[in-house]
Each structure stands twice: as C-alpha cells, then as structure tokens.
DRENTORNU-488455 format. One line per 4 residues: number of its first residue (from 1); for each residue z, y, x of N, C-alpha, C, O. Coordinates in pm, whole numbers. Each point is the difference from the previous one (the first is absolute). Layout:
BEGIN
NUM = Z/Y/X/Z/Y/X/Z/Y/X/Z/Y/X | ...
***
This chain:
BEGIN
1 = 16112/12540/11501/-20/53/134/-145/41/16/-90/-81/-24 | 67/203/65/-135/51/21/-52/-43/136/74/-6/98 | -201/-23/-94/-60/-42/125/-25/120/89/-51/102/-47 | 85/-113/175/-24/104/97/-125/-35/79/4/-96/77
5 = -112/168/-93/-125/-37/67/-4/38/146/-104/-16/64 | 212/65/-8/12/36/140/-95/113/40/-33/17/117 | -11/58/-217/-78/119/28/-142/-27/47/-68/94/41 | 21/-218/-46/-135/-30/48/-100/21/-111/29/-24/-117
9 = -147/69/154/-107/21/-96/-77/-130/-20/-13/-81/92 | -37/62/-213/-76/-121/-26/-138/9/65/-52/110/23 | -6/-226/5/-130/-7/63/-92/-91/-80/45/-87/-74 | -173/108/91/-99/-86/-64/-86/-63/107/-41/65/96
13 = 14/-194/-112/-82/-74/94/-106/-73/-78/31/-57/-105 | -154/56/151/-106/-73/-67/-52/-111/90/20/4/121 | -86/-101/-181/-51/-114/77/-148/-19/-23/-45/3/-115 | -34/-22/221/-144/-21/-15/-39/-145/1/-116/-32/27
17 = 209/-60/-55/-23/-141/27/-74/-75/-111/-26/-119/15 | -6/186/-123/-60/-73/-113/-124/-76/46/-89/56/62 | 86/-185/-95/-114/-83/31/10/-75/130/-82/-87/25 | 182/117/61/14/-71/127/93/-118/-16/84/-1/-90
21 = -97/-97/176/78/-121/-9/67/-27/135/-69/-2/102 | 202/-17/-101/67/-26/127/105/-109/-12/98/1/74 | -118/-93/-164/96/-110/-8/5/-57/-140/-61/54/-92 | 133/-161/76/14/-63/-130/144/-5/-39/88/-21/83
25 = -63/40/-213/136/-6/-54/2/-104/-109/-100/-21/-69 | 214/-46/52/14/-97/-107/90/58/-106/113/40/27 | -163/-35/-147/74/62/-110/114/-90/-44/-21/-116/-35 | 143/172/37/116/-73/-48/25/28/-146/-34/109/-47
29 = 92/-201/-26/20/15/-144/127/78/-33/96/-7/76 | -94/80/-187/119/69/-42/85/-82/-98/-46/-102/-54 | 170/147/31/89/-64/-95/60/107/-90/37/108/46 | -28/-138/-174/42/98/-97/151/16/-5/74/-98/1
33 = -30/223/-7/140/32/-25/5/75/-132/-61/107/-10 | 131/-156/-92/-1/66/-130/57/141/7/98/23/72 | -155/73/-145/51/137/0/129/12/-79/25/-78/-92 | 57/177/128/121/29/-76/-38/76/-126/-107/61/-6
37 = 193/-62/-95/-32/69/-124/17/150/5/-37/69/-95 | 92/-14/203/21/144/10/-76/53/119/-26/-72/97 | -10/202/-104/-74/63/109/90/96/75/99/48/-56 | -132/-19/184/79/94/76/-19/142/-51/-99/30/-66
41 = 195/58/98/-12/139/-41/-117/63/71/-27/-29/117 | -42/115/-186/-113/70/59/52/119/81/99/63/-35 | -170/-36/144/35/116/81/-80/120/-43/-79/-6/-95 | 101/119/167/-67/124/-36/-151/-15/10/-73/49/-86
45 = 26/-116/192/-142/-11/23/-71/-87/-101/-121/13/-17 | 191/-102/-51/-66/-91/-95/25/39/-144/-35/-77/-90 | 93/192/65/33/40/-136/-123/51/-75/-1/1/-123 | -104/42/199/-118/52/-65/-80/-113/-63/6/-115/44
49 = -81/150/-147/-92/-95/-62/69/-127/-46/-53/-109/18 | 172/121/-79/67/-118/-51/-80/-59/-115/-57/72/-82 | 54/-204/77/-76/-67/-105/89/-100/-69/105/-39/52 | -147/-1/-168/72/-103/-73/-28/-134/65/-112/-50/-4
53 = 216/-10/65/-20/-124/74/-46/-114/-90/-61/-95/48 | 90/103/-176/-44/-105/-91/-153/-3/-10/-57/-104/-34 | -10/218/64/-144/7/-7/-66/-27/135/-123/-5/8 | 201/-14/97/-54/-19/133/12/-145/45/100/-66/-27
57 = -202/18/96/4/-135/54/87/-1/125/-2/97/76 | 78/-203/-54/86/-6/119/-81/1/128/-116/-41/3 | 179/90/103/-59/0/133/43/-128/72/118/-35/-1 | -213/-35/63/35/-114/84/43/53/136/-73/76/63
61 = 190/-115/-18/57/48/125/19/-120/93/79/-90/-29 | -151/89/141/13/-109/95/90/41/115/-24/101/66 | 129/-180/-42/94/24/108/9/-127/85/-52/-105/-39 | 117/116/155/11/-115/87/140/-55/15/17/-113/46
65 = 84/192/-82/139/-39/19/77/13/-131/-33/82/-85 | 136/-165/71/84/9/-119/65/138/-10/14/55/-110 | 27/1/224/66/131/-3/-97/107/-49/42/96/-65 | -171/-110/96/-99/94/-52/-19/-20/-149/-18/97/-74
69 = 23/-222/29/-16/-28/-143/114/61/-80/-23/53/-110 | 145/-58/163/114/59/-71/-15/150/-15/47/57/-98 | -110/7/194/-24/144/-9/-113/30/-97/3/101/-71 | -103/-187/67/-122/28/-78/17/-26/-149/-70/63/-80
73 = 159/-153/41/8/-40/-141/20/119/-93/71/96/32 | -133/-105/-148/9/106/-98/-67/-41/-129/-62/-106/-8 | 73/190/-93/-46/-33/-134/-151/-20/-7/-48/-88/-72 | -27/168/147/-145/-3/-12/-66/-59/124/-113/36/34
77 = 185/-127/35/-53/-61/122/13/-152/-7/105/-53/-36 | -212/-15/70/2/-145/18/8/-24/150/-101/10/70 | 220/-41/-20/22/-10/143/-28/-143/47/55/-96/-54 | -141/84/153/-39/-129/55/42/-4/146/-39/86/79
81 = 120/-186/-44/45/-15/138/-89/-101/72/-16/-113/-46 | -39/154/156/-94/-83/76/70/-124/54/85/10/89 | -120/-125/-142/56/-127/44/-107/-73/79/-102/-43/-56 | 125/28/186/-102/-57/88/-12/-151/-12/-89/-60/61
85 = 177/-2/-139/-1/-146/-7/-54/-54/-133/-11/-122/-16 | -23/209/-80/-46/-47/-131/-126/74/-41/-38/100/60 | -27/-151/-162/-124/60/-48/25/116/-96/114/33/-33 | -225/28/-10/9/111/-94/55/-51/-132/-55/-95/-57
89 = 163/154/6/64/-53/-121/-80/32/-126/-79/94/-5 | 102/-175/-98/-65/23/-128/43/134/-60/-77/62/-74 | 199/-19/105/48/127/-56/-82/117/50/-16/98/-73 | -36/-105/196/-84/109/50/-131/5/-78/-49/107/-36
93 = -8/-224/9/-120/-5/-83/30/49/-141/-84/65/-63 | 204/-96/14/39/47/-133/11/151/-4/-33/63/-101 | 78/-3/211/9/146/6/-139/62/-12/-16/103/-65 | -81/-164/128/-136/50/-12/-53/-16/-143/-66/89/-53
97 = 94/-205/-7/-46/-24/-136/67/96/-100/-55/31/-105 | 174/14/141/70/95/-87/-55/140/13/36/89/-77 | -125/-68/173/-67/129/9/41/87/117/-35/118/2 | 108/-172/95/36/80/117/-127/45/71/-89/-81/26
101 = 81/207/6/-122/56/60/26/65/136/-90/65/54 | 211/-81/1/31/67/126/95/-86/81/77/-78/-54 | -84/94/187/86/-75/90/33/87/121/-86/74/48 | 210/-84/0/44/80/114/75/-88/99/77/-88/-39
105 = -100/112/167/77/-62/107/116/92/31/-20/118/30 | 143/-172/-35/119/85/8/104/-68/89/22/-121/-10 | 42/199/96/106/-57/82/5/60/139/-31/118/19 | 70/-200/79/18/43/137/-122/-39/84/-80/-85/-40
109 = 67/148/155/-112/-28/90/42/31/143/94/76/23 | -166/-135/70/22/30/141/-98/105/47/-118/-5/-35 | 165/101/115/-88/105/51/-92/-57/107/39/-87/77 | -161/139/-74/-97/-35/104/-24/116/95/-25/-20/119
113 = 34/142/-171/-19/120/82/135/47/53/100/-9/-71 | -96/60/195/129/28/65/78/116/-58/121/7/21 | -185/85/-94/70/120/-44/78/-18/-130/68/93/-45 | -75/-210/-17/65/-20/-129/130/-79/17/7/-95/78
117 = 95/138/-152/134/-55/15/48/-65/-129/-64/11/-104 | 176/-80/114/59/-63/-118/26/104/-108/55/107/27 | -96/-139/-149/18/92/-112/-123/80/-35/-4/62/-107 | -98/-61/192/-124/68/-34/-71/-76/-112/-13/-122/6
121 = -32/196/-107/-65/-61/-116/-150/15/12/-51/110/23 | -21/-220/-39/-146/-1/13/-61/-32/-136/30/-104/-60 | -117/192/13/-81/-25/-119/-140/-32/50/-62/83/67 | 12/-200/-99/-124/-48/60/-122/75/-50/-22/11/-121
125 = -58/40/216/-132/52/-33/-97/-115/-21/-101/13/-70 | 132/-126/130/-76/-122/-14/76/-113/67/94/23/76 | -135/-146/-105/65/-118/57/-101/-72/89/-109/-37/-45 | 146/17/171/-88/-68/94/24/-150/-11/110/-49/25
129 = -214/-23/-62/7/-145/-16/-117/-63/72/-115/20/-39 | 142/-97/143/-104/-65/79/-101/101/52/-120/-26/2 | 169/142/41/-87/101/56/-74/85/-100/-73/91/39 | 90/-118/-167/-67/78/-104/103/87/-71/110/-44/-31
133 = -149/168/4/90/94/-66/-24/-4/-151/-109/33/-47 | 211/-73/-27/-7/-3/-146/65/128/-52/120/17/17 | -194/72/-79/58/128/-44/97/-19/-116/-16/-90/-83 | 116/175/80/96/1/-110/-47/95/-109/-92/80/20
137 = 156/-89/-137/-34/87/-112/31/145/35/114/33/32 | -215/54/-38/17/139/43/102/74/-86/86/71/53 | -94/-87/-186/90/74/-88/143/-50/13/93/80/8 | -76/-211/-7/134/-58/14/62/40/134/116/41/6
141 = -192/-52/100/49/36/133/38/147/6/100/35/62 | -179/49/-126/31/143/-3/133/26/-68/78/84/46 | -51/-155/-154/128/17/-69/116/-51/84/108/59/-1 | -130/-166/75/106/-48/89/34/104/106/117/23/29
145 = -218/40/27/22/102/103/70/122/-58/82/63/67 | -113/-29/-191/65/113/-65/146/-31/-34/85/88/3 | -58/-214/-34/132/-39/-49/100/-25/113/116/37/-12 | -161/-99/120/90/-36/110/-12/105/110/-106/9/63
149 = 210/70/-38/-9/106/101/-26/-56/140/53/-104/38 | -135/176/36/-25/-27/142/-62/-139/24/13/-55/110 | -79/0/-210/-67/-127/20/-123/20/89/-64/105/-3 | 32/-207/81/-112/4/93/-118/-73/-62/14/-111/-51
153 = -130/173/55/-122/-55/-59/-84/-62/110/-58/72/82 | 51/-205/-78/-69/-68/109/-27/-145/-38/59/-50/-96 | -147/-18/169/-26/-142/-28/119/-88/34/78/30/90 | -65/-141/-165/100/-103/26/-73/-130/31/-99/-34/-65
157 = 147/-38/165/-60/-126/41/74/-116/-65/123/-6/4 | -198/-86/-63/59/-121/-56/-20/-117/94/-112/-29/42 | 221/-40/-10/-6/-115/90/82/-114/-59/85/22/-86 | -111/-143/134/68/-118/-54/142/-16/53/88/-46/-73
161 = -65/84/197/132/-16/62/42/131/62/-85/81/38 | 216/-56/-25/47/125/60/-51/17/143/-8/-96/76 | -26/219/-42/-43/32/137/125/44/76/50/110/-22 | -1/-193/110/129/27/65/-15/52/142/94/59/53
165 = -210/-78/10/-17/44/139/-57/141/4/-95/31/-71 | 155/53/153/-40/141/6/-146/17/44/-70/88/-50 | 25/-171/142/-139/11/47/-98/-35/-111/-104/64/-13 | 137/-164/-67/-87/-38/-111/-2/110/-106/-103/25/-61
169 = 216/39/40/5/112/-96/-91/113/47/-76/57/-79 | 84/-25/207/-84/107/54/-147/-34/-16/-79/84/-44 | 41/-205/78/-140/-40/-11/-45/0/-147/-113/38/-30 | 201/-82/-60/-35/-2/-142/-25/140/-52/-90/22/-81
173 = 170/73/126/-18/139/-42/-132/56/53/-74/65/-74 | 45/-90/201/-123/51/60/-124/-61/-65/-102/67/-15 | 112/-192/-24/-115/-69/-58/-23/36/-146/-114/15/-43 | 223/-2/-33/-12/20/-145/22/144/-44/-42/39/-109
177 = 109/42/194/44/136/-32/106/2/-109/38/107/-47 | 11/-222/7/114/-6/-92/126/38/75/11/-25/120 | 84/86/-189/123/43/67/118/-91/-33/107/15/59 | -125/-109/-151/107/-92/-37/-62/-131/-46/-117/-4/-40
181 = 196/-104/46/-49/-131/-39/105/-74/-81/120/15/23 | -167/-94/-118/89/-86/-78/-74/-129/-33/-117/-16/35 | 186/-75/-103/-57/-133/-27/-48/-18/-144/-28/-113/-41 | 19/221/-35/-42/-11/-140/-118/89/-38/-73/-33/-94
185 = 52/143/163/-99/98/-45/-141/-58/-4/-77/34/-90 | 42/-121/185/-135/-59/-3/-16/-94/-118/-110/-15/-54 | 220/-49/14/-4/-87/-119/-23/84/-125/-78/-38/-88 | 146/151/81/-17/92/-112/-145/51/-6/-60/7/-107
189 = 6/27/224/-137/51/5/-100/-104/-51/-90/32/-78 | 107/-156/122/-91/-106/-44/13/-26/-150/-100/-18/-70 | 224/18/22/24/-26/-142/-59/111/-86/-58/-26/-106 | 73/151/152/-54/113/-75/-152/-6/-4/-60/28/-104
193 = -2/-63/215/-146/-10/2/-49/-113/-90/-101/14/-69 | 172/-126/71/-43/-116/-79/9/25/-149/-85/-46/-77 | 189/121/35/24/18/-143/-28/142/-50/25/31/-116 | -77/55/203/-34/134/-43/120/86/-37/-7/76/-97
197 = 116/-88/172/123/73/-30/7/129/81/-57/10/109 | 129/90/-164/33/118/79/92/-43/114/86/-86/-17 | -105/148/134/69/-44/121/75/114/64/-51/112/12 | 176/-140/30/79/98/75/95/-76/93/25/-119/-19
201 = 26/190/118/98/-59/91/94/108/49/-43/108/41 | 171/-138/-45/102/90/52/98/-83/82/62/-92/-51 | -50/125/178/84/-76/90/85/95/84/-44/109/36 | 167/-151/-7/92/78/83/18/-72/133/27/-120/4
205 = -41/194/105/14/-57/133/144/-45/22/93/77/-24 | -75/-201/68/133/-49/32/25/-2/150/113/22/44 | -217/-47/35/20/-5/145/-114/74/70/-116/-23/-31 | 149/113/126/-103/71/75/-84/-96/83/38/-115/22
209 = -153/163/24/-92/-85/73/57/-48/133/-39/-106/50 | 131/182/7/57/-40/128/119/-96/-14/49/-52/100 | -4/31/-223/118/-84/-20/-35/-149/9/-93/-46/-66 | 167/-26/145/-17/-145/9/68/-68/-118/118/25/-27
213 = -190/-109/-44/57/-74/-112/54/-133/53/-79/-82/47 | 209/60/-53/56/-124/56/-43/-123/-80/-14/6/-122 | -6/-116/193/-37/-126/-64/105/-47/-99/-33/-72/-95 | 158/111/115/106/-41/-91/-23/54/-141/40/-64/-98
217 = -103/180/86/-30/57/-131/-105/-84/-71/15/-33/-117 | -121/-1/190/-105/-81/-60/52/-137/-41/-43/-55/-102 | 135/0/181/56/-131/-32/83/5/-128/19/-102/-66 | 32/220/33/83/14/-119/-75/41/-125/63/25/-103
221 = -196/-18/110/-81/35/-117/-64/-125/-58/-77/-68/68 | 109/38/-191/-57/-118/-67/-136/34/-60/-34/117/-18 | -43/-221/-12/-136/20/-50/-2/67/-137/-101/61/-38 | 211/-72/-38/4/60/-134/51/143/1/21/58/-107
225 = 0/1/226/44/138/9/150/19/7/48/112/12 | 27/-221/-20/146/9/13/39/-4/148/-83/-33/85 | 208/65/-57/48/2/138/107/-108/19/76/-31/-91 | -72/-24/212/96/-103/37/87/56/111/-36/-5/117
229 = 153/58/-154/89/63/98/54/-101/100/20/32/117 | 4/-155/-163/50/-101/92/-103/-31/109/36/-21/116 | -163/19/-153/-105/-24/99/-4/113/102/-21/-24/119 | 40/148/-167/5/113/93/117/-12/96/-14/25/120
233 = 131/-63/-173/118/-13/86/-19/-112/103/39/15/116 | -99/-125/-160/-27/-108/95/-97/46/108/13/-37/117 | -110/119/-156/-94/51/98/66/91/101/-35/-3/118 | 131/83/-163/72/88/93/86/-80/97/16/38/116
237 = 40/-148/-165/80/-85/90/-88/-58/111/41/-9/115 | -163/-31/-153/-92/-56/98/-63/107/87/-34/-25/116 | 17/148/-171/-64/109/73/86/125/-8/-38/96/-68 | 153/-94/134/90/116/-10/-62/129/52/46/109/-34
241 = -150/-120/118/-65/119/52/-74/80/-106/-39/114/26 | 18/-172/-146/-70/71/-107/94/78/-91/-44/61/-98 | 173/-63/129/99/67/-86/-28/149/-11/6/55/-109 | -34/10/220/-24/144/-3/-125/33/-81/0/96/-77
245 = -106/-175/94/-121/23/-79/27/-17/-150/-54/74/-82 | 138/-172/47/34/-22/-140/80/117/-55/-21/41/-114 | 113/13/192/78/115/-45/-89/122/-22/20/74/-96 | -116/-53/184/-92/113/-15/-85/-17/-125/-23/96/-74
249 = -25/-218/52/-80/-26/-119/83/17/-127/-51/47/-101 | 177/-85/107/89/18/-115/16/148/-34/-1/38/-117 | 16/44/219/11/144/-22/-130/56/-60/4/85/-89 | -117/-133/138/-128/42/-56/-12/-42/-147/-52/75/-82
253 = 101/-195/51/-8/-50/-137/80/87/-96/-45/26/-112 | 162/19/154/82/85/-86/-76/128/-37/2/43/-115 | -68/16/214/-77/122/-23/-120/-29/-92/-26/74/-95 | -46/-182/124/-119/-32/-77/34/-36/-145/-71/39/-92
257 = 179/-113/73/39/-39/-136/35/123/-83/-36/8/-118 | 106/88/178/35/122/-73/-126/75/-42/-7/54/-111 | -90/-50/199/-126/69/-31/-77/-74/-109/-58/63/-89 | 57/-196/95/-70/-79/-101/66/17/-137/-70/11/-101
261 = 201/-10/97/72/23/-126/-33/138/-58/-20/14/-120 | 16/86/207/-32/135/-46/-142/7/-55/-24/62/-104 | -70/-125/174/-138/0/-47/-12/-72/-135/-71/46/-89 | 141/-157/76/-6/-75/-126/55/83/-115/-55/-2/-110
265 = 163/72/134/59/84/-105/-97/109/-43/-14/29/-119 | -54/32/215/-91/108/-30/-125/-49/-74/-54/71/-84 | 10/-192/114/-123/-51/-62/17/-30/-148/-96/7/-76 | 218/-41/35/23/-29/-140/-49/-138/-40/-45/-78/84
269 = 53/50/-213/-29/-135/-50/-145/-40/22/-30/-119/13 | -62/218/-10/-142/-33/10/-52/7/143/-121/-5/21 | 211/15/79/-39/5/141/-101/112/28/-89/-16/84 | 104/128/-153/-86/114/25/-142/-15/-48/-83/87/27
273 = 54/-193/-98/-137/-25/-46/-39/102/-107/80/30/-88 | -201/24/94/-45/94/-103/-1/-66/-136/-34/-119/-10 | 69/192/-95/-1/-59/-135/-142/-36/-41/-95/71/31 | 82/-182/-102/-132/-44/-44/-43/70/-127/-118/-3/-37
277 = 211/66/-30/-33/72/-123/106/106/-25/111/-7/54 | -144/103/-135/99/102/-39/90/-58/-107/-45/-76/-86 | 173/112/90/93/-48/-100/118/95/-7/11/93/79 | 76/-118/-175/117/85/-17/91/-17/121/29/-113/39
281 = 19/224/22/86/-13/118/125/-82/-32/62/19/-105 | -28/-107/194/120/-81/-17/121/76/45/-10/84/90 | 126/-110/-150/125/65/38/55/-70/122/15/-122/0 | 15/199/106/52/-60/122/145/-41/-19/64/38/-98
285 = -14/-117/192/139/-48/-8/96/116/1/100/-1/-72 | -129/104/156/91/113/9/4/76/-132/107/43/-45 | -226/-26/-17/-5/76/-124/68/-75/-113/66/60/-84 | -82/-195/81/57/-77/-108/150/-7/8/66/-22/-102
289 = -9/38/221/144/-9/13/71/133/-10/123/7/2 | -204/102/-13/63/133/-1/48/39/-136/85/89/-13 | -137/-151/-90/37/43/-135/79/-101/-71/39/22/-115
***
C-alpha cells in the first residue's frame, strides 16, 4: 500500500535553542532486541548506492515500544528497546566494541505543533535535549529526506514521559520549536555525543497536538515497551468517558503504523545511512528472486 501524503508540502523548521537550559531530564536505559537474520525489501528510494552489508557496520536503532522494534528489525540493525526499569545492557556495549558507528531514533512521536497530523513523518534537523539542540548527521539526514517522500525536516524534542496535555504540548513547541516529541531521541543524542557516533532520528506522528491521550493508554504501557491490553480494558471500565478518545487514538495509530512501515521499507537494511566505503553493489531481494 502506497502512502498518501494528502497533498501537503513538506516544511522545514529550525531551532535557535543551542546552549539554553530549560529543565532537567533523566536518561532511561535501553534494552536490546536481537535482529532478525533477514532484511526488509528495499524500496525505490533506497535502491541507490547499494553496498555490501558484510562490509558495513550495523546501525544501532533505539525504539520505545515492542511494536516499533518489530518494524525496525533487520539484517544490518541492532535494535534496542528502551526499558525504563533496567540499566544499559552489556549487549549495547558489545555493539560499540564490534564497531558500530551510527545510531538512529526510530518510531512514533506525538505532535507538538498544531498543523501536523497522524502519519506525518519527521526527519530530525536536530534533537532538543534539556534546551540544547544536538545536530544530526547532515549527510545521513539528507539521505533520509531523499528516501522518504514528503518527510518534514524539523527539530524533535526528547522527553522522559509522554506529553499528554494539549497546553503542555503547545508550550513545549513554543519553547523548543520542535514539532514532535518522543521518549528516546534525547537518549540517542546523549549516547551519540558520548561515543562519537553518527546521529539521526526519524519519527512518525501518531497523535496530533490537539488530541487528548487517555490515561487508559498510559496505564497499558509497560516499562519494557510492551502493552497490557487487560490494563487498558480495566481503565475503560473505570473511566468509560475515555472510550471515544481511545477510539480516535486507535484510528491515528493505524495511519501512523502504515506510514512507519512504509518508511522502514524504503530505508532498507542500513536505515538510509551513507555507505562507509565503496564496494560491489549487493543484489536486492527482488533481483535475486527474478532469475
């Protein structure tokens, strides 16, 4: 299924916040999800500059939810799911020792600016962390924008907990100039700065800035990124007035998930990262199955 961008033109937003401080964040630890042995099919936008994956170091991919991890997994990706209840695993350190030189924040995000809707894809021009703008890799980001149609180039805000109140979203946008927020991008930014890694972020809006996020959804999210449907159902029984908000959010999720799947397919096994060296072009899945 092809993504319909609804005819809107992409926009670019910049942030002047570098060096300013407007709060403190506590870095949560990630948890490793092993990659699958096969990679997704490459799309038209990612077919250029194919490289031999055996010569390329895997990309570290930080996500916040199990459903995002299932979309992100691939042959050349070390997928780490943000687990708020445990420390940084030894496997993440092992990935660095193995030579990983790049990291990307990937998944869903909440909109902060009012004009963005579910399914809008944001490629970060920088990540706002504690009021400071951490720039992303220019070349990698450029390739992401070329590969994913109608992606929006703008700052992304990293926060420790979801921003569920519309007034707080509005204030966060005005203060940071970021157009979307998630709970992993600031962790990725800090990790990249600490270890000298290439940095990128690609997030798909799941809920518009005006959408109320029901407490029943938050109650059904576990610290390891999994979901507890029974907890959500119990929450609806106690708060039946949130049923309509949950249905609206579910509809937004369907749109956002389709967009995230499409973006992942287009990015290919290397998540759109520029090749570190020239090598013999690899045969794509489509080409290998045609003969």
